[in-house]
C-alpha positions in Angstrom: -64.8 -72.3 14.8 -62.9 -69.8 17.2 -64.6 -66.7 17.5 -61.7 -64.6 16.2 -62.1 -66.2 12.7 -66.1 -65.4 13.0 -64.9 -61.7 13.9 -62.5 -61.9 11.0 -65.1 -62.8 8.6 -67.1 -60.3 10.3 -64.2 -57.6 9.9 -63.3 -58.8 6.2 -67.2 -58.2 5.2 -67.2 -54.7 6.6 -64.0 -53.7 4.9 -65.7 -55.3 1.7 -68.8 -52.7 1.6 -66.6 -50.1 3.0 -63.7 -49.7 0.8 -63.0 -52.8 -1.0 -60.8 -55.7 -0.5 -57.1 -56.5 -1.6 -56.4 -59.9 -3.6 -55.3 -61.5 0.0 -58.0 -60.5 1.8 -60.2 -61.6 -0.8 -58.8 -65.0 -0.6 -58.6 -65.3 2.9 -62.4 -64.3 3.0 -63.1 -67.6 0.8 -61.6 -69.6 2.7 -63.0 -68.6 6.3 -66.3 -68.7 4.8 -65.8 -72.0 3.4 -64.7 -73.2 6.7 -67.6 -71.5 8.3 -69.8 -72.9 6.0 -68.6 -77.0 6.4 -69.1 -76.2 10.2 -72.8 -74.9 9.8 -73.3 -78.1 7.2 -71.6 -80.6 9.9 -74.0 -79.1 12.6 -76.8 -79.1 11.0 -76.2 -83.1 9.4 -76.0 -83.9 13.0 -79.3 -82.5 14.2 -81.5 -84.0 11.3 -80.8 -87.3 13.6 -82.4 -85.5 16.6 -85.6 -84.5 14.8 -88.4 -86.4 14.7 -91.5 -85.1 13.1 -94.9 -86.6 12.3 -96.0 -86.5 8.5 -99.3 -86.0 7.4 -100.2 -89.6 7.1 -100.0 -89.9 11.1 -96.4 -92.0 10.7 -93.5 -90.5 12.7 -90.1 -90.0 10.6 -87.1 -89.1 12.1 -85.2 -86.3 9.5 -81.8 -88.4 9.5 -83.5 -91.4 8.5 -85.6 -89.6 5.7 -82.5 -88.1 4.4 -80.1 -90.9 4.0 -78.8 -91.1 7.9 -79.7 -93.4 10.5 -80.4 -92.0 13.8 -77.8 -92.7 16.0 -75.1 -92.7 13.2 
């Protein structure tokens, strides 16, 4: 996500706390938040494939495999 969009999210957040937002600004804020959350979700899903953990019984499990995604996919 471009820095400008993240800056705009922060700007709208500050304005909402200080003086409130217009209907158009609230709509823009909602769209930008959704885009940001989807980006975070995609990044987290990708990172799961790169994390191996050792479980209590001593087995090593890749988090991506544990939660339904095979390593390398």
